[in-house]
PDB file of N, CA, C and O in Angstrom:
ATOM      1  N   MET A   1      97.723  93.473  76.170  1.00  0.00           N
ATOM      2  CA  MET A   1      97.208  92.943  77.427  1.00  0.00           C
ATOM      3  C   MET A   1      95.935  93.690  77.807  1.00  0.00           C
ATOM      4  O   MET A   1      95.902  94.920  77.790  1.00  0.00           O
ATOM      5  N   ALA A   2      94.903  92.950  78.144  1.00  0.00           N
ATOM      6  CA  ALA A   2      93.627  93.564  78.508  1.00  0.00           C
ATOM      7  C   ALA A   2      93.716  94.229  79.876  1.00  0.00           C
ATOM      8  O   ALA A   2      94.402  93.741  80.774  1.00  0.00           O
ATOM      9  N   ALA A   3      93.027  95.328  80.019  1.00  0.00           N
ATOM     10  CA  ALA A   3      93.001  96.032  81.307  1.00  0.00           C
ATOM     11  C   ALA A   3      92.237  95.200  82.328  1.00  0.00           C
ATOM     12  O   ALA A   3      91.276  94.509  81.989  1.00  0.00           O
ATOM     13  N   LEU A   4      92.670  95.274  83.564  1.00  0.00           N
ATOM     14  CA  LEU A   4      91.974  94.571  84.644  1.00  0.00           C
ATOM     15  C   LEU A   4      90.742  95.366  85.046  1.00  0.00           C
ATOM     16  O   LEU A   4      90.785  96.596  85.098  1.00  0.00           O
ATOM     17  N   SER A   5      89.667  94.687  85.324  1.00  0.00           N
ATOM     18  CA  SER A   5      88.448  95.347  85.740  1.00  0.00           C
ATOM     19  C   SER A   5      88.627  95.958  87.123  1.00  0.00           C
ATOM     20  O   SER A   5      88.645  95.238  88.121  1.00  0.00           O
ATOM     21  N   ASP A   6      88.755  97.244  87.189  1.00  0.00           N
ATOM     22  CA  ASP A   6      88.925  97.993  88.451  1.00  0.00           C
ATOM     23  C   ASP A   6      90.158  97.580  89.245  1.00  0.00           C
ATOM     24  O   ASP A   6      90.244  97.901  90.430  1.00  0.00           O
ATOM     25  N   ASP A   7      91.106  96.887  88.646  1.00  0.00           N
ATOM     26  CA  ASP A   7      92.349  96.475  89.305  1.00  0.00           C
ATOM     27  C   ASP A   7      92.111  95.723  90.613  1.00  0.00           C
ATOM     28  O   ASP A   7      92.942  95.801  91.518  1.00  0.00           O
ATOM     29  N   THR A   8      91.013  95.007  90.735  1.00  0.00           N
ATOM     30  CA  THR A   8      90.691  94.301  91.970  1.00  0.00           C
ATOM     31  C   THR A   8      90.384  92.845  91.663  1.00  0.00           C
ATOM     32  O   THR A   8      89.653  92.540  90.721  1.00  0.00           O
ATOM     33  N   ALA A   9      90.949  91.944  92.467  1.00  0.00           N
ATOM     34  CA  ALA A   9      90.623  90.523  92.327  1.00  0.00           C
ATOM     35  C   ALA A   9      89.232  90.307  92.905  1.00  0.00           C
ATOM     36  O   ALA A   9      89.000  90.577  94.084  1.00  0.00           O
ATOM     37  N   VAL A  10      88.308  89.823  92.085  1.00  0.00           N
ATOM     38  CA  VAL A  10      86.947  89.645  92.563  1.00  0.00           C
ATOM     39  C   VAL A  10      86.430  88.231  92.373  1.00  0.00           C
ATOM     40  O   VAL A  10      85.288  87.939  92.726  1.00  0.00           O
ATOM     41  N   ALA A  11      87.246  87.353  91.823  1.00  0.00           N
ATOM     42  CA  ALA A  11      86.793  85.989  91.598  1.00  0.00           C
ATOM     43  C   ALA A  11      87.553  85.045  92.505  1.00  0.00           C
ATOM     44  O   ALA A  11      88.734  85.249  92.783  1.00  0.00           O
ATOM     45  N   GLY A  12      86.877  84.025  92.958  1.00  0.00           N
ATOM     46  CA  GLY A  12      87.544  83.027  93.784  1.00  0.00           C
ATOM     47  C   GLY A  12      86.717  82.664  94.990  1.00  0.00           C
ATOM     48  O   GLY A  12      85.731  83.327  95.312  1.00  0.00           O
ATOM     49  N   SER A  13      87.130  81.607  95.652  1.00  0.00           N
ATOM     50  CA  SER A  13      86.368  81.088  96.776  1.00  0.00           C
ATOM     51  C   SER A  13      86.391  82.010  97.984  1.00  0.00           C
ATOM     52  O   SER A  13      85.529  81.905  98.856  1.00  0.00           O
ATOM     53  N   GLY A  14      87.360  82.908  98.051  1.00  0.00           N
ATOM     54  CA  GLY A  14      87.457  83.828  99.187  1.00  0.00           C
ATOM     55  C   GLY A  14      86.681  85.111  98.989  1.00  0.00           C
ATOM     56  O   GLY A  14      86.803  86.040  99.788  1.00  0.00           O
ATOM     57  N   GLY A  15      85.879  85.176  97.931  1.00  0.00           N
ATOM     58  CA  GLY A  15      85.124  86.391  97.666  1.00  0.00           C
ATOM     59  C   GLY A  15      86.006  87.435  97.000  1.00  0.00           C
ATOM     60  O   GLY A  15      86.931  87.095  96.263  1.00  0.00           O
ATOM     61  N   GLY A  16      85.721  88.698  97.257  1.00  0.00           N
ATOM     62  CA  GLY A  16      86.448  89.780  96.612  1.00  0.00           C
ATOM     63  C   GLY A  16      87.696  90.225  97.337  1.00  0.00           C
ATOM     64  O   GLY A  16      88.261  91.261  96.987  1.00  0.00           O
ATOM     65  N   TYR A  17      88.144  89.494  98.320  1.00  0.00           N
ATOM     66  CA  TYR A  17      89.305  89.903  99.097  1.00  0.00           C
ATOM     67  C   TYR A  17      90.423  88.892  98.934  1.00  0.00           C
ATOM     68  O   TYR A  17      90.245  87.711  99.232  1.00  0.00           O
ATOM     69  N   LEU A  18      91.563  89.345  98.468  1.00  0.00           N
ATOM     70  CA  LEU A  18      92.688  88.453  98.228  1.00  0.00           C
ATOM     71  C   LEU A  18      93.132  87.759  99.510  1.00  0.00           C
ATOM     72  O   LEU A  18      93.477  86.578  99.474  1.00  0.00           O
ATOM     73  N   SER A  19      93.133  88.462 100.640  1.00  0.00           N
ATOM     74  CA  SER A  19      93.566  87.831 101.887  1.00  0.00           C
ATOM     75  C   SER A  19      92.643  86.685 102.272  1.00  0.00           C
ATOM     76  O   SER A  19      93.101  85.673 102.802  1.00  0.00           O
ATOM     77  N   ASN A  20      91.341  86.834 102.011  1.00  0.00           N
ATOM     78  CA  ASN A  20      90.419  85.731 102.280  1.00  0.00           C
ATOM     79  C   ASN A  20      90.759  84.533 101.408  1.00  0.00           C
ATOM     80  O   ASN A  20      90.735  83.392 101.868  1.00  0.00           O
ATOM     81  N   GLU A  21      91.074  84.799 100.151  1.00  0.00           N
ATOM     82  CA  GLU A  21      91.421  83.725  99.221  1.00  0.00           C
ATOM     83  C   GLU A  21      92.688  83.006  99.680  1.00  0.00           C
ATOM     84  O   GLU A  21      92.748  81.777  99.643  1.00  0.00           O
ATOM     85  N   VAL A  22      93.698  83.757 100.110  1.00  0.00           N
ATOM     86  CA  VAL A  22      94.945  83.164 100.596  1.00  0.00           C
ATOM     87  C   VAL A  22      94.672  82.283 101.811  1.00  0.00           C
ATOM     88  O   VAL A  22      95.148  81.150 101.880  1.00  0.00           O
ATOM     89  N   ALA A  23      93.912  82.799 102.762  1.00  0.00           N
ATOM     90  CA  ALA A  23      93.596  82.029 103.969  1.00  0.00           C
ATOM     91  C   ALA A  23      92.810  80.770 103.616  1.00  0.00           C
ATOM     92  O   ALA A  23      93.103  79.690 104.128  1.00  0.00           O
ATOM     93  N   TYR A  24      91.822  80.904 102.750  1.00  0.00           N
ATOM     94  CA  TYR A  24      91.000  79.758 102.361  1.00  0.00           C
ATOM     95  C   TYR A  24      91.863  78.675 101.725  1.00  0.00           C
ATOM     96  O   TYR A  24      91.749  77.502 102.078  1.00  0.00           O
ATOM     97  N   ARG A  25      92.724  79.064 100.788  1.00  0.00           N
ATOM     98  CA  ARG A  25      93.561  78.070 100.108  1.00  0.00           C
ATOM     99  C   ARG A  25      94.561  77.414 101.059  1.00  0.00           C
ATOM    100  O   ARG A  25      94.827  76.217 100.947  1.00  0.00           O
ATOM    101  N   ALA A  26      95.111  78.183 101.989  1.00  0.00           N
ATOM    102  CA  ALA A  26      96.047  77.605 102.962  1.00  0.00           C
ATOM    103  C   ALA A  26      95.343  76.579 103.845  1.00  0.00           C
ATOM    104  O   ALA A  26      95.885  75.506 104.111  1.00  0.00           O
ATOM    105  N   LEU A  27      94.139  76.907 104.298  1.00  0.00           N
ATOM    106  CA  LEU A  27      93.382  75.977 105.135  1.00  0.00           C
ATOM    107  C   LEU A  27      92.981  74.727 104.364  1.00  0.00           C
ATOM    108  O   LEU A  27      93.054  73.620 104.898  1.00  0.00           O
ATOM    109  N   LYS A  28      92.558  74.894 103.113  1.00  0.00           N
ATOM    110  CA  LYS A  28      92.183  73.737 102.301  1.00  0.00           C
ATOM    111  C   LYS A  28      93.384  72.839 102.034  1.00  0.00           C
ATOM    112  O   LYS A  28      93.247  71.616 102.049  1.00  0.00           O
ATOM    113  N   LEU A  29      94.546  73.412 101.793  1.00  0.00           N
ATOM    114  CA  LEU A  29      95.756  72.621 101.563  1.00  0.00           C
ATOM    115  C   LEU A  29      96.132  71.849 102.820  1.00  0.00           C
ATOM    116  O   LEU A  29      96.485  70.672 102.750  1.00  0.00           O
ATOM    117  N   ARG A  30      96.056  72.515 103.970  1.00  0.00           N
ATOM    118  CA  ARG A  30      96.351  71.834 105.226  1.00  0.00           C
ATOM    119  C   ARG A  30      95.402  70.657 105.423  1.00  0.00           C
ATOM    120  O   ARG A  30      95.824  69.566 105.809  1.00  0.00           O
ATOM    121  N   GLU A  31      94.124  70.885 105.155  1.00  0.00           N
ATOM    122  CA  GLU A  31      93.126  69.822 105.285  1.00  0.00           C
ATOM    123  C   GLU A  31      93.414  68.674 104.319  1.00  0.00           C
ATOM    124  O   GLU A  31      93.358  67.507 104.705  1.00  0.00           O
ATOM    125  N   ARG A  32      93.717  69.000 103.078  1.00  0.00           N
ATOM    126  CA  ARG A  32      93.975  67.978 102.062  1.00  0.00           C
ATOM    127  C   ARG A  32      95.209  67.152 102.395  1.00  0.00           C
ATOM    128  O   ARG A  32      95.256  65.957 102.103  1.00  0.00           O
ATOM    129  N   LEU A  33      96.217  67.787 103.010  1.00  0.00           N
ATOM    130  CA  LEU A  33      97.441  67.076 103.395  1.00  0.00           C
ATOM    131  C   LEU A  33      97.291  66.321 104.712  1.00  0.00           C
ATOM    132  O   LEU A  33      98.150  65.514 105.068  1.00  0.00           O
ATOM    133  N   GLY A  34      96.207  66.580 105.432  1.00  0.00           N
ATOM    134  CA  GLY A  34      96.018  65.944 106.725  1.00  0.00           C
ATOM    135  C   GLY A  34      96.986  66.465 107.771  1.00  0.00           C
ATOM    136  O   GLY A  34      97.296  65.769 108.738  1.00  0.00           O
ATOM    137  N   ALA A  35      97.460  67.684 107.582  1.00  0.00           N
ATOM    138  CA  ALA A  35      98.440  68.278 108.500  1.00  0.00           C
ATOM    139  C   ALA A  35      97.744  68.847 109.728  1.00  0.00           C
ATOM    140  O   ALA A  35      96.566  69.199 109.679  1.00  0.00           O
ATOM    141  N   SER A  36      98.479  68.934 110.824  1.00  0.00           N
ATOM    142  CA  SER A  36      97.910  69.468 112.056  1.00  0.00           C
ATOM    143  C   SER A  36      98.551  70.793 112.475  1.00  0.00           C
ATOM    144  O   SER A  36      98.172  71.371 113.494  1.00  0.00           O
ATOM    145  N   PHE A  37      99.511  71.269 111.699  1.00  0.00           N
ATOM    146  CA  PHE A  37     100.178  72.518 112.057  1.00  0.00           C
ATOM    147  C   PHE A  37      99.287  73.726 111.740  1.00  0.00           C
ATOM    148  O   PHE A  37      98.386  73.650 110.904  1.00  0.00           O
ATOM    149  N   ALA A  38      99.559  74.828 112.421  1.00  0.00           N
ATOM    150  CA  ALA A  38      98.789  76.055 112.218  1.00  0.00           C
ATOM    151  C   ALA A  38      99.176  76.707 110.895  1.00  0.00           C
ATOM    152  O   ALA A  38     100.323  76.621 110.458  1.00  0.00           O
ATOM    153  N   VAL A  39      98.230  77.341 110.282  1.00  0.00           N
ATOM    154  CA  VAL A  39      98.486  78.106 109.063  1.00  0.00           C
ATOM    155  C   VAL A  39      97.896  79.504 109.237  1.00  0.00           C
ATOM    156  O   VAL A  39      97.023  79.720 110.077  1.00  0.00           O
ATOM    157  N   GLY A  40      98.368  80.419 108.460  1.00  0.00           N
ATOM    158  CA  GLY A  40      97.845  81.781 108.512  1.00  0.00           C
ATOM    159  C   GLY A  40      98.509  82.637 107.470  1.00  0.00           C
ATOM    160  O   GLY A  40      99.278  82.151 106.641  1.00  0.00           O
ATOM    161  N   HIS A  41      98.212  83.897 107.517  1.00  0.00           N
ATOM    162  CA  HIS A  41      98.855  84.851 106.625  1.00  0.00           C
ATOM    163  C   HIS A  41      98.995  86.171 107.356  1.00  0.00           C
ATOM    164  O   HIS A  41      98.296  86.436 108.334  1.00  0.00           O
ATOM    165  N   VAL A  42      99.901  86.988 106.869  1.00  0.00           N
ATOM    166  CA  VAL A  42     100.206  88.266 107.511  1.00  0.00           C
ATOM    167  C   VAL A  42      99.782  89.394 106.574  1.00  0.00           C
ATOM    168  O   VAL A  42     100.159  89.410 105.402  1.00  0.00           O
ATOM    169  N   HIS A  43      99.013  90.319 107.085  1.00  0.00           N
ATOM    170  CA  HIS A  43      98.652  91.510 106.315  1.00  0.00           C
ATOM    171  C   HIS A  43      99.798  92.511 106.410  1.00  0.00           C
ATOM    172  O   HIS A  43     100.347  92.734 107.489  1.00  0.00           O
ATOM    173  N   THR A  44     100.147  93.099 105.305  1.00  0.00           N
ATOM    174  CA  THR A  44     101.149  94.160 105.288  1.00  0.00           C
ATOM    175  C   THR A  44     100.491  95.433 104.773  1.00  0.00           C
ATOM    176  O   THR A  44      99.505  95.371 104.039  1.00  0.00           O
ATOM    177  N   PRO A  45     101.027  96.573 105.148  1.00  0.00           N
ATOM    178  CA  PRO A  45     100.427  97.822 104.658  1.00  0.00           C
ATOM    179  C   PRO A  45     100.670  97.997 103.165  1.00  0.00           C
ATOM    180  O   PRO A  45     101.593  97.410 102.600  1.00  0.00           O
ATOM    181  N   ARG A  46      99.846  98.796 102.547  1.00  0.00           N
ATOM    182  CA  ARG A  46     100.033  99.132 101.137  1.00  0.00           C
ATOM    183  C   ARG A  46     101.358  99.877 101.011  1.00  0.00           C
ATOM    184  O   ARG A  46     101.670 100.751 101.821  1.00  0.00           O
ATOM    185  N   VAL A  47     102.122  99.528 100.003  1.00  0.00           N
ATOM    186  CA  VAL A  47     103.429 100.146  99.792  1.00  0.00           C
ATOM    187  C   VAL A  47     103.411 100.845  98.438  1.00  0.00           C
ATOM    188  O   VAL A  47     103.157 100.221  97.408  1.00  0.00           O
ATOM    189  N   ASP A  48     103.679 102.121  98.454  1.00  0.00           N
ATOM    190  CA  ASP A  48     103.794 102.897  97.218  1.00  0.00           C
ATOM    191  C   ASP A  48     105.260 103.256  97.027  1.00  0.00           C
ATOM    192  O   ASP A  48     105.781 104.141  97.705  1.00  0.00           O
ATOM    193  N   GLY A  49     105.920 102.573  96.109  1.00  0.00           N
ATOM    194  CA  GLY A  49     107.337 102.824  95.895  1.00  0.00           C
ATOM    195  C   GLY A  49     108.178 102.021  96.867  1.00  0.00           C
ATOM    196  O   GLY A  49     107.651 101.353  97.757  1.00  0.00           O
ATOM    197  N   TYR A  50     109.478 102.089  96.692  1.00  0.00           N
ATOM    198  CA  TYR A  50     110.396 101.323  97.538  1.00  0.00           C
ATOM    199  C   TYR A  50     110.938 102.198  98.647  1.00  0.00           C
ATOM    200  O   TYR A  50     111.402 103.312  98.405  1.00  0.00           O
ATOM    201  N   ASP A  51     110.877 101.691  99.856  1.00  0.00           N
ATOM    202  CA  ASP A  51     111.419 102.374 101.029  1.00  0.00           C
ATOM    203  C   ASP A  51     112.166 101.322 101.840  1.00  0.00           C
ATOM    204  O   ASP A  51     111.551 100.490 102.506  1.00  0.00           O
ATOM    205  N   ALA A  52     113.495 101.363 101.780  1.00  0.00           N
ATOM    206  CA  ALA A  52     114.329 100.343 102.428  1.00  0.00           C
ATOM    207  C   ALA A  52     114.063 100.265 103.928  1.00  0.00           C
ATOM    208  O   ALA A  52     113.999  99.169 104.486  1.00  0.00           O
ATOM    209  N   ASP A  53     113.907 101.402 104.582  1.00  0.00           N
ATOM    210  CA  ASP A  53     113.662 101.391 106.029  1.00  0.00           C
ATOM    211  C   ASP A  53     112.307 100.755 106.355  1.00  0.00           C
ATOM    212  O   ASP A  53     112.191  99.973 107.299  1.00  0.00           O
ATOM    213  N   ALA A  54     111.291 101.096 105.570  1.00  0.00           N
ATOM    214  CA  ALA A  54     109.965 100.511 105.795  1.00  0.00           C
ATOM    215  C   ALA A  54     110.004  99.008 105.548  1.00  0.00           C
ATOM    216  O   ALA A  54     109.380  98.241 106.282  1.00  0.00           O
ATOM    217  N   GLU A  55     110.735  98.581 104.515  1.00  0.00           N
ATOM    218  CA  GLU A  55     110.851  97.148 104.235  1.00  0.00           C
ATOM    219  C   GLU A  55     111.527  96.414 105.383  1.00  0.00           C
ATOM    220  O   GLU A  55     111.059  95.358 105.809  1.00  0.00           O
ATOM    221  N   ARG A  56     112.621  96.966 105.885  1.00  0.00           N
ATOM    222  CA  ARG A  56     113.321  96.338 107.019  1.00  0.00           C
ATOM    223  C   ARG A  56     112.409  96.245 108.238  1.00  0.00           C
ATOM    224  O   ARG A  56     112.408  95.235 108.942  1.00  0.00           O
ATOM    225  N   ALA A  57     111.637  97.295 108.483  1.00  0.00           N
ATOM    226  CA  ALA A  57     110.734  97.298 109.637  1.00  0.00           C
ATOM    227  C   ALA A  57     109.653  96.237 109.485  1.00  0.00           C
ATOM    228  O   ALA A  57     109.333  95.536 110.445  1.00  0.00           O
ATOM    229  N   MET A  58     109.083  96.113 108.278  1.00  0.00           N
ATOM    230  CA  MET A  58     108.050  95.093 108.052  1.00  0.00           C
ATOM    231  C   MET A  58     108.618  93.688 108.193  1.00  0.00           C
ATOM    232  O   MET A  58     107.989  92.825 108.807  1.00  0.00           O
ATOM    233  N   VAL A  59     109.796  93.448 107.634  1.00  0.00           N
ATOM    234  CA  VAL A  59     110.419  92.124 107.727  1.00  0.00           C
ATOM    235  C   VAL A  59     110.713  91.782 109.183  1.00  0.00           C
ATOM    236  O   VAL A  59     110.473  90.655 109.617  1.00  0.00           O
ATOM    237  N   ALA A  60     111.226  92.739 109.932  1.00  0.00           N
ATOM    238  CA  ALA A  60     111.516  92.497 111.348  1.00  0.00           C
ATOM    239  C   ALA A  60     110.242  92.169 112.117  1.00  0.00           C
ATOM    240  O   ALA A  60     110.232  91.266 112.953  1.00  0.00           O
ATOM    241  N   GLN A  61     109.176  92.896 111.837  1.00  0.00           N
ATOM    242  CA  GLN A  61     107.910  92.644 112.530  1.00  0.00           C
ATOM    243  C   GLN A  61     107.364  91.260 112.168  1.00  0.00           C
ATOM    244  O   GLN A  61     106.873  90.545 113.041  1.00  0.00           O
ATOM    245  N   ILE A  62     107.445  90.882 110.905  1.00  0.00           N
ATOM    246  CA  ILE A  62     106.961  89.561 110.493  1.00  0.00           C
ATOM    247  C   ILE A  62     107.787  88.472 111.148  1.00  0.00           C
ATOM    248  O   ILE A  62     107.236  87.468 111.600  1.00  0.00           O
ATOM    249  N   ARG A  63     109.107  88.652 111.210  1.00  0.00           N
ATOM    250  CA  ARG A  63     109.956  87.667 111.900  1.00  0.00           C
ATOM    251  C   ARG A  63     109.546  87.519 113.359  1.00  0.00           C
ATOM    252  O   ARG A  63     109.480  86.408 113.885  1.00  0.00           O
ATOM    253  N   ASN A  64     109.272  88.637 114.003  1.00  0.00           N
ATOM    254  CA  ASN A  64     108.859  88.585 115.412  1.00  0.00           C
ATOM    255  C   ASN A  64     107.525  87.874 115.582  1.00  0.00           C
ATOM    256  O   ASN A  64     107.351  87.109 116.530  1.00  0.00           O
ATOM    257  N   VAL A  65     106.583  88.114 114.680  1.00  0.00           N
ATOM    258  CA  VAL A  65     105.276  87.449 114.739  1.00  0.00           C
ATOM    259  C   VAL A  65     105.432  85.943 114.560  1.00  0.00           C
ATOM    260  O   VAL A  65     104.850  85.158 115.309  1.00  0.00           O
ATOM    261  N   VAL A  66     106.224  85.545 113.561  1.00  0.00           N
ATOM    262  CA  VAL A  66     106.428  84.115 113.308  1.00  0.00           C
ATOM    263  C   VAL A  66     107.158  83.461 114.489  1.00  0.00           C
ATOM    264  O   VAL A  66     106.792  82.364 114.910  1.00  0.00           O
ATOM    265  N   ALA A  67     108.180  84.126 115.022  1.00  0.00           N
ATOM    266  CA  ALA A  67     108.907  83.575 116.172  1.00  0.00           C
ATOM    267  C   ALA A  67     107.989  83.410 117.378  1.00  0.00           C
ATOM    268  O   ALA A  67     108.071  82.407 118.088  1.00  0.00           O
ATOM    269  N   ALA A  68     107.128  84.375 117.611  1.00  0.00           N
ATOM    270  CA  ALA A  68     106.187  84.276 118.730  1.00  0.00           C
ATOM    271  C   ALA A  68     105.206  83.131 118.505  1.00  0.00           C
ATOM    272  O   ALA A  68     104.873  82.404 119.441  1.00  0.00           O
ATOM    273  N   ALA A  69     104.743  82.968 117.271  1.00  0.00           N
ATOM    274  CA  ALA A  69     103.815  81.871 116.973  1.00  0.00           C
ATOM    275  C   ALA A  69     104.481  80.521 117.180  1.00  0.00           C
ATOM    276  O   ALA A  69     103.870  79.611 117.741  1.00  0.00           O
ATOM    277  N   VAL A  70     105.716  80.379 116.739  1.00  0.00           N
ATOM    278  CA  VAL A  70     106.438  79.132 116.906  1.00  0.00           C
ATOM    279  C   VAL A  70     106.675  78.843 118.385  1.00  0.00           C
ATOM    280  O   VAL A  70     106.522  77.707 118.832  1.00  0.00           O
ATOM    281  N   ALA A  71     107.045  79.865 119.135  1.00  0.00           N
ATOM    282  CA  ALA A  71     107.302  79.690 120.567  1.00  0.00           C
ATOM    283  C   ALA A  71     106.042  79.302 121.326  1.00  0.00           C
ATOM    284  O   ALA A  71     106.119  78.639 122.360  1.00  0.00           O
ATOM    285  N   ALA A  72     104.893  79.707 120.822  1.00  0.00           N
ATOM    286  CA  ALA A  72     103.622  79.431 121.508  1.00  0.00           C
ATOM    287  C   ALA A  72     103.102  78.019 121.246  1.00  0.00           C
ATOM    288  O   ALA A  72     102.144  77.581 121.883  1.00  0.00           O
ATOM    289  N   THR A  73     103.730  77.309 120.310  1.00  0.00           N
ATOM    290  CA  THR A  73     103.228  75.976 119.990  1.00  0.00           C
ATOM    291  C   THR A  73     103.973  74.895 120.736  1.00  0.00           C
ATOM    292  O   THR A  73     103.670  73.713 120.577  1.00  0.00           O
TER     293      THR A  73
END
């Protein structure tokens, strides 16, 4: 397997940032489907190794964000 160039995704319509690419593709899919619902993505902190408590905290926070977004619509 060939080594990745600097271990960074640098190609794609979102430029050199994976989160931009995710957002761009989600918006384009919504547009292509003619949907009117909101789309987005959630940034999570960099994780080095597995930490069950940190994972539970992140999942709980994401659930709260999604619940708040749904309640606001």
